[in-house]
PADO-505541 format. One line per field, with one value per residue (C-alpha): residue in one letter; residue number from 1; chain; x, y negated, z. Coordinates in pm, 1 decimal. Layout:
code: A_... .
pos: NUM_... .
unit: A_... .
X: X_... .
Y: Y_... .
Z: Z_... .
REM end
This chain:
code: X_X_X_X_X_X_X_X_X_X_X_X_X_X_X_X_X_X_X_X_X_X_X_X_X_X_X_X_X_X_X_X_X_X_X_X_X_X_X_X_X_X_X_X_X_X_X_X_X_X_X_X_X_X_X_X_X_X_X_X_X_X_X_X_X_X_X_X_X_X_X_X_X_X_X_X_X_X_X_X_X_X_X_X_X_X_X_X_X_X_X_X_X_X_X_X_X_X_X_X_X_X_X_X_X_X_X_X_X_X_X_X_X_X_X_X_X_X_X_X_X_X_X_X_X_X_X_X_X_X_X_X_X_X_X_X_X_X_X_X_X_X_X_X_X_X_X_X_X_X_X_X_X_X_X_X_X_X_X_X_X_X_X_X_X_X_X_X_X_X_X_X_X_X_X_X_X_X_X_X_X_X_X_X_X_X_X_X_X_X_X_X_X_X_X_X_X_X_X_X_X_X_X_X_X_X_X_X_X_X_X_X_X_X_X_X_X_X_X_X_X_X_X_X_X_X_X_X_X_X_X_X_X_X_X_X_X_X_X_X_X_X_X_X_X_X_X .
pos: 1_2_3_4_5_6_7_8_9_10_11_12_13_14_15_16_17_18_19_20_21_22_23_24_25_26_27_28_29_30_31_32_33_34_35_36_37_38_39_40_41_42_43_44_45_46_47_48_49_50_51_52_53_54_55_56_57_58_59_60_61_62_63_64_65_66_67_68_69_70_71_72_73_74_75_76_77_78_79_80_81_82_83_84_85_86_87_88_89_90_91_92_93_94_95_96_97_98_99_100_101_102_103_104_105_106_107_108_109_110_111_112_113_114_115_116_117_118_119_120_121_122_123_124_125_126_127_128_129_130_131_132_133_134_135_136_137_138_139_140_141_142_143_144_145_146_147_148_149_150_151_152_153_154_155_156_157_158_159_160_161_162_163_164_165_166_167_168_169_170_171_172_173_174_175_176_177_178_179_180_181_182_183_184_185_186_187_188_189_190_191_192_193_194_195_196_197_198_199_200_201_202_203_204_205_206_207_208_209_210_211_212_213_214_215_216_217_218_219_220_221_222_223_224_225_226_227_228_229_230_231_232_233_234_235_236_237_238_239_240_241_242_243_244_245_246_247 .
unit: A_A_A_A_A_A_A_A_A_A_A_A_A_A_A_A_A_A_A_A_A_A_A_A_A_A_A_A_A_A_A_A_A_A_A_A_A_A_A_A_A_A_A_A_A_A_A_A_A_A_A_A_A_A_A_A_A_A_A_A_A_A_A_A_A_A_A_A_A_A_A_A_A_A_A_A_A_A_A_A_A_A_A_A_A_A_A_A_A_A_A_A_A_A_A_A_A_A_A_A_A_A_A_A_A_A_A_A_A_A_A_A_A_A_A_A_A_A_A_A_A_A_A_A_A_A_A_A_A_A_A_A_A_A_A_A_A_A_A_A_A_A_A_A_A_A_A_A_A_A_A_A_A_A_A_A_A_A_A_A_A_A_A_A_A_A_A_A_A_A_A_A_A_A_A_A_A_A_A_A_A_A_A_A_A_A_A_A_A_A_A_A_A_A_A_A_A_A_A_A_A_A_A_A_A_A_A_A_A_A_A_A_A_A_A_A_A_A_A_A_A_A_A_A_A_A_A_A_A_A_A_A_A_A_A_A_A_A_A_A_A_A_A_A_A_A_A .
X: -13.6_125.8_-47.1_23.7_25.0_-92.9_-37.9_-201.9_-105.7_-293.6_-652.6_-658.9_-722.1_-874.6_-962.1_-1347.1_-1394.2_-1174.2_-1326.8_-1343.3_-1127.2_-960.5_-646.0_-368.8_-72.4_249.3_524.3_867.2_1296.2_1179.7_960.0_541.3_407.4_196.8_-91.8_-232.5_-264.2_-600.1_-597.9_-888.1_-969.6_-1004.6_-1139.8_-1019.0_-656.9_-547.6_-436.1_-230.7_-325.6_-160.6_-259.9_71.5_7.1_-228.3_-608.6_-642.8_-392.8_-165.0_189.0_362.1_604.8_932.9_784.8_634.0_835.4_925.5_1173.0_891.9_625.0_853.6_922.8_582.1_474.9_696.8_692.4_293.7_440.8_366.5_607.5_470.5_371.6_223.8_250.3_-26.5_116.8_3.1_245.7_280.0_341.5_702.2_653.6_351.9_231.4_145.3_-155.8_-369.1_-580.7_-267.5_-228.3_154.6_381.3_741.2_1057.1_1298.1_1318.5_1582.8_1646.0_1642.3_1554.6_1768.0_1761.4_1558.2_1580.5_1703.1_1846.8_1828.7_2174.2_2313.0_2417.6_2540.2_2675.5_2951.3_3023.1_2893.8_2631.4_2488.9_2243.7_2150.8_1968.5_2008.5_1575.6_1433.4_1092.4_1024.8_976.7_712.4_474.0_559.7_429.5_118.4_48.8_44.1_-212.7_-439.2_-445.7_-493.9_-743.7_-956.9_-933.0_-741.9_-515.5_-186.5_181.3_391.7_713.7_833.6_1082.0_983.1_1207.9_1139.6_1173.0_1124.1_820.0_615.3_646.9_579.4_871.4_996.3_962.1_1365.4_1338.0_1119.7_1303.7_1620.8_1435.6_1325.4_1681.6_1754.1_1514.5_1234.2_878.8_698.3_788.4_629.2_761.3_747.6_880.5_1197.8_1301.1_1044.3_1160.1_1536.1_1412.0_1156.0_1423.4_1662.6_1359.8_1324.3_1030.0_804.3_770.2_580.1_402.9_104.4_68.1_-192.9_-74.6_-291.3_-189.5_103.8_438.7_577.4_560.8_385.4_63.1_-167.9_-127.2_-45.0_-135.0_-430.9_-500.6_-845.4_-819.9_-538.4_-793.3_-1082.9_-815.2_-698.9_-1060.9_-1062.0_-697.1_-825.8_-1105.2_-908.5_-624.2_-912.2_-1029.1_-660.5_-638.6_-921.9_-831.9_-514.8_-565.4_-815.2_-579.6_-366.4_-602.6 .
Y: 9.3_-320.6_-659.1_-907.6_-884.6_-1123.4_-1202.8_-1340.0_-1508.4_-1649.0_-1733.1_-1497.2_-1093.8_-937.5_-1149.6_-1074.3_-1122.4_-774.3_-547.4_-173.3_-229.8_105.6_135.7_288.9_407.3_353.5_484.9_310.6_341.6_60.7_174.0_76.9_-215.2_-445.9_-294.4_-95.3_-219.8_-342.6_-247.6_-392.6_-622.3_-984.8_-1120.6_-822.2_-862.9_-545.5_-725.3_-529.5_-751.2_-748.5_-911.6_-1011.8_-986.4_-688.5_-742.5_-855.0_-1092.6_-880.0_-934.1_-1258.8_-1399.0_-1220.7_-860.8_-822.8_-553.2_-787.3_-512.8_-312.6_-543.6_-592.0_-281.4_-158.8_-402.6_-292.4_67.1_-12.0_-168.4_-528.0_-777.0_-1087.6_-1229.2_-1414.8_-1608.1_-1770.2_-1918.3_-2195.5_-2417.9_-2786.2_-3073.0_-3283.9_-3530.6_-3821.2_-3764.6_-3388.6_-3457.9_-3097.5_-2996.8_-3033.3_-2690.6_-2741.6_-2546.8_-2596.4_-2538.0_-2537.7_-2304.9_-2368.6_-2085.5_-2102.0_-1737.8_-1557.8_-1182.0_-1069.6_-782.0_-965.4_-808.6_-447.3_-472.1_-305.3_9.7_319.2_37.9_87.3_-280.7_-576.6_-724.4_-1095.2_-1237.5_-1578.6_-1822.4_-2162.1_-2208.2_-1939.4_-2001.4_-1809.8_-2097.0_-1980.3_-1840.0_-2186.7_-2384.9_-2120.2_-2243.3_-2602.0_-2578.8_-2333.2_-2610.3_-2845.3_-2693.9_-2636.5_-2979.4_-2865.9_-3165.6_-3028.6_-3141.5_-2968.5_-2931.9_-2943.6_-2795.8_-2501.5_-2487.6_-2108.9_-2097.3_-1805.2_-1856.6_-1757.4_-2083.8_-2409.6_-2616.5_-2911.6_-3244.3_-3311.6_-2995.2_-3105.3_-3453.7_-3249.0_-3010.4_-3416.6_-3491.0_-3227.9_-3239.7_-3064.3_-3147.2_-2844.3_-2611.8_-2254.7_-1925.0_-1625.3_-1778.0_-1579.7_-1325.7_-1284.8_-1516.8_-1329.2_-996.8_-1027.9_-1207.0_-848.7_-702.8_-845.2_-963.7_-1337.4_-1477.7_-1817.7_-1934.8_-2160.8_-2326.2_-2457.8_-2745.3_-2642.4_-2943.7_-3183.4_-3063.7_-3123.7_-3484.6_-3591.4_-3588.4_-3867.4_-3579.6_-3193.7_-2972.4_-2763.0_-2395.7_-2455.0_-2748.9_-2546.1_-2284.3_-2574.7_-2725.8_-2380.6_-2274.2_-2565.3_-2532.2_-2164.1_-2251.0_-2419.8_-2210.0_-1944.8_-2113.9_-2198.9_-1784.7_-1797.1_-1987.0_-1868.8_-1483.1_-1638.5_-1746.9_-1386.6_-1210.5 .
Z: 5.1_-67.1_96.9_338.5_670.6_955.9_1284.7_1536.8_1819.9_2168.2_2037.9_1778.6_1852.3_1508.0_1175.6_1192.3_791.1_816.0_589.7_549.7_817.8_971.6_1282.3_1252.1_1511.8_1429.8_1629.0_1518.9_1585.9_1796.7_2048.7_2021.1_1840.9_2085.7_1904.3_1635.8_1359.5_1156.9_819.5_611.7_291.4_262.9_-12.2_-221.3_-47.1_141.2_500.7_768.8_1104.5_1464.2_1790.8_1891.6_2264.6_2216.9_2179.4_2571.1_2535.3_2829.5_2655.3_2752.0_2478.0_2666.7_2665.2_2288.9_2060.4_1816.5_1639.6_1646.8_1550.6_1207.2_1108.1_1167.4_933.6_649.0_743.3_613.0_258.1_287.7_159.0_292.3_677.8_801.6_1186.9_1357.6_1665.9_1908.2_2038.0_2222.0_1993.4_2108.7_1844.9_1874.9_1662.0_1660.8_1880.1_2032.2_1706.5_1497.3_1205.1_1145.2_902.1_1014.9_803.5_1077.3_1417.6_1672.3_1879.6_2312.2_2423.5_2571.6_2647.9_2373.1_2134.8_1835.2_1553.1_1402.4_1356.5_1613.9_1609.7_1356.0_1147.9_885.5_894.6_1046.9_860.5_895.2_719.1_534.2_740.7_682.9_521.5_812.9_663.6_329.9_86.3_-142.9_94.2_267.4_-32.2_-45.6_286.0_181.7_-134.6_69.0_333.7_46.5_-144.5_196.3_292.3_606.6_688.1_784.8_861.3_601.6_801.6_1154.1_1395.3_1581.4_1940.2_2012.9_2396.1_2615.8_2823.9_2944.8_3172.4_2993.1_2982.2_3219.9_3057.5_3063.0_2854.3_2639.9_2643.7_2535.5_2259.4_2073.6_2080.9_1919.2_1711.2_1765.1_1642.5_1850.7_2074.3_2130.9_2267.6_2025.0_1699.2_1717.6_1674.7_1488.5_1233.4_1198.3_1200.6_947.1_688.5_817.9_672.6_367.2_406.0_294.4_656.6_729.3_1057.8_1051.5_1443.9_1603.8_1831.1_2184.3_2377.3_2413.7_2531.5_2864.3_3011.3_2583.7_2773.4_2975.9_3285.4_3348.2_3088.9_3142.6_3039.7_2991.5_2708.4_2549.1_2524.4_2357.7_2123.5_1984.8_1880.5_1709.2_1520.7_1500.5_1229.7_1017.0_987.2_925.8_567.7_519.4_506.8_293.2_86.0_23.1_29.1_-247.3_-440.1_-435.8_-634.8 .
REM end
């Protein structure tokens, strides 16, 4: 089977529009994926869906088995992966509810299993990660957003932090100085593992809150959920347009 995979982040635990769906459990050399894969079709396109945190949202970002997740998707024969994720807005113009298609990433995570190239190697293996997201898929997402009349931010630097706690205001200040526009907890090593596996990978992010120190008060979890629900409605329209364009 060839087609597209969608990894759902916080707030996106299933694809209601997936037709003729079935689930399949995949075992990998790297352990178990976050959940069973859901396989079906949307708008005539083969789609594999995986809930990054599990369908019950029980896996924190630092405990997600990113290697198993990406390996399982590759095993199913997909060549294209869209990551849907929640982020906080660092740049003043990226307020809660904004949809972003990032084009760069800075990795602040630590202790995560971050490569497939570490055992039984004939030689040390490196990958080019100059442009961390697939340019072709990014352009398809931008075109789909335009077709759906959804306003988005067409480029941003994603700062990937360890989690599961949110950041301090001082950490966000440092990240802004580093050039980060948004902050999330799942962007790495997901993006680099996709590159190692030869997958065309891009992300569409929903800003669920102003990052620490950027709002008018403390970050409220209930408000995050409300903004996620609002932003994900736009993301689903973008995905619909993208899949229709691939037919």
